[in-house]
Residue, then its C-alpha position, 0 to 999 in steps of 0.5 A: m634165736n634172734l640176736r637179742d635172746v642170744r646176747l641175753r643168755m651169753r650175759a647170764i652164763k657170764q654172771t654165773l661163771q663169775v660166781t662159779k670162779a669166785m665161790n672156787l676161790i673162796s673155797t680154796a681159802k677156807l680148805r687151807k685154813g681148815r687143814r692148817i687149823l686141823e694140823d695145828t690141833e690134832p697133836f693135843f688130842t693125839r697126846i691126850q689119846k695116848s695118856m688114855y691108853d697108858i691109864v687103861s693098859g696100866s691099870g687094873q679094873g678100876v678104870l675099866e669100871s668107869a661109866f664111860f666104858k659101860n654100855n647102857a644097852e641093859i637100861s631100858g629105853s636107853q638109844s643109840a645116838v647118831v651124830v651126823v655132820t652135814s654142811d649148811k648150804g648146798l652147792a657141793g656136789g654129792y657131798n651131803a647126799t653121800i654123807c646122808r645115805q651113810a647115816l641111813r645105813i647105819c641107823e638100819n643096823l642099830s636098835k632104837p637109833v636117834l639123830i643128832l644133826i650138824g649142819s641144816i642141809g642134814y636136817r632138811y633131809f632127816a625131817h622126812t625120814p622116821y628116825a627122831i631128830l633130838e638136837n640140830f647144831s648149826f654153825n653157819s657155814q663158818l670154820p668150826a671152834m672149839e666152843d662149838a665142839q664143847e657144846i656138843t661134847d657136853y650134851i653127849i656126855s650128859q645124855y650117856i651119864w644119864g643113861i639116855f644114850k647106850e652108845v654114841h656113833i658120828v658120821y662124817t666125811h673124811m678127805y683122803s685127798a682133794v679128789k677122795l672123799l668118803p664117808r666115815t663112821r666112828q663110835i665115840l661112846p662106850l670107850n674101847e681099849e683097842k679103839i683107842q689104840e686104833a685111833i693113835a695109829q689112825s693119827g700117825g702115832e706108834k703103837r703104845v707099850r704098856i708102861p706103869f705110871e703113878y697117877i696123883p690123886s688116882e688113875t680114875a680121877v685122871f682118866d674121867a678128866l681126860v675123857p671129855f677132852y678126848i671127846k671134845g678132840s674126836i668131835y672137833g677133829s671130825l668137824v674140821e675134817a668134814y668142813a675141809s672135805e665140804q670146801s674140797a667137794r665144793m672146789a671140784a663142783m664150781e670147777e665143773a660148773s665153770k667148765n660147762a659154762q664156758e662150753m655153753l658160752g663157746r657154743l652160744q658165741i658160735h651160734y651168735n656169730r653165725v646169726r649175726q653173719a646171717s643178718i649182715t648177709q640179709e641186710v647186703t642182699e636187701i641193700i643190693s636189691g634195693s639198689a638194682v631196683l632203683s637202677e632200673 
C-alpha cells in the first residue's frame, strides 16, 4: 500500500472508532435509565404478586376455578403462545442470536407453538422458520413504556380467555450482571400457585404465610381484577430487563470494536511510518545520486 491508501484506511478507522465510542456512551446512559425505572416499578408489581398469593392461599376452590388457572388444552385448536423479546437494532454481539435459539428450543417442546414477537430483529429471524407469527410489536429501540406492556397484555389475555391460547410463555434476556446475560423463560398463563410463590422469592420477597383475609366484594372479583396487573407487571419487567440486557450487550460489543479499531490503527500507524520513512530514504538517495552526477 502506498501512503495515500494507508491514510485513507486510517481515516476510516478513526471515524469508526468515534462511532463505537459514541454508541458505548449512549448505551451506558440507556442502561442506567432502564435499571433505575425497573427498580422504581418493581415494588408495586411485587405487592400485587403477594396480594394474589394471599388470596389463593387463603381461599378455597373458588379462586382456583378462575379462568386464569385453567389450561385450555382440552379446547380444540388451542395453541401454545411464545412471546419472544428481541431488539429493534443489531450491533449487540450475540444478544439476539442467543434469545432466538432459546425460543426455538422452547417451541420444539410445545404442541402447536405460535409466536408473538417483540422487536424487528426477531421478526426477520423467525420469518424464515416454520412457526406461525401471530403478532409483531416494535418500540423503535425506545425504553418500553407501561402503555406498551398494556397493549401486549390486553392481546394475550383476550386470546387466552377466548380459548385460542392454552398456555403463554415469554422468553427474554435476564441481566444477572454486566458480563452475565442469559436467556430466561417464564410461563405467564395459566397461573400456578407455586410459581407465584417462586416469583415472589425471585424478586427478593419473603416466603408468604397463609393468612385469611376478608375481601370485598369477593375473593374471585378481587383476584380477577389483580390478574391483568400481575401479567402486565411480568411483561413490563421482562421488557425492561431485556432492554437493559440489550444495552449491556451493545456496550460490550462496542468496547470490543473500539479495542479492535485501536489495534488496527496502531498497526497501520507503524506501517505508515515505515512506508513514509522508505519514501523519504528513497527521495534522499535520489537527491544524493543526482547531486553526484551533476558534480561529475
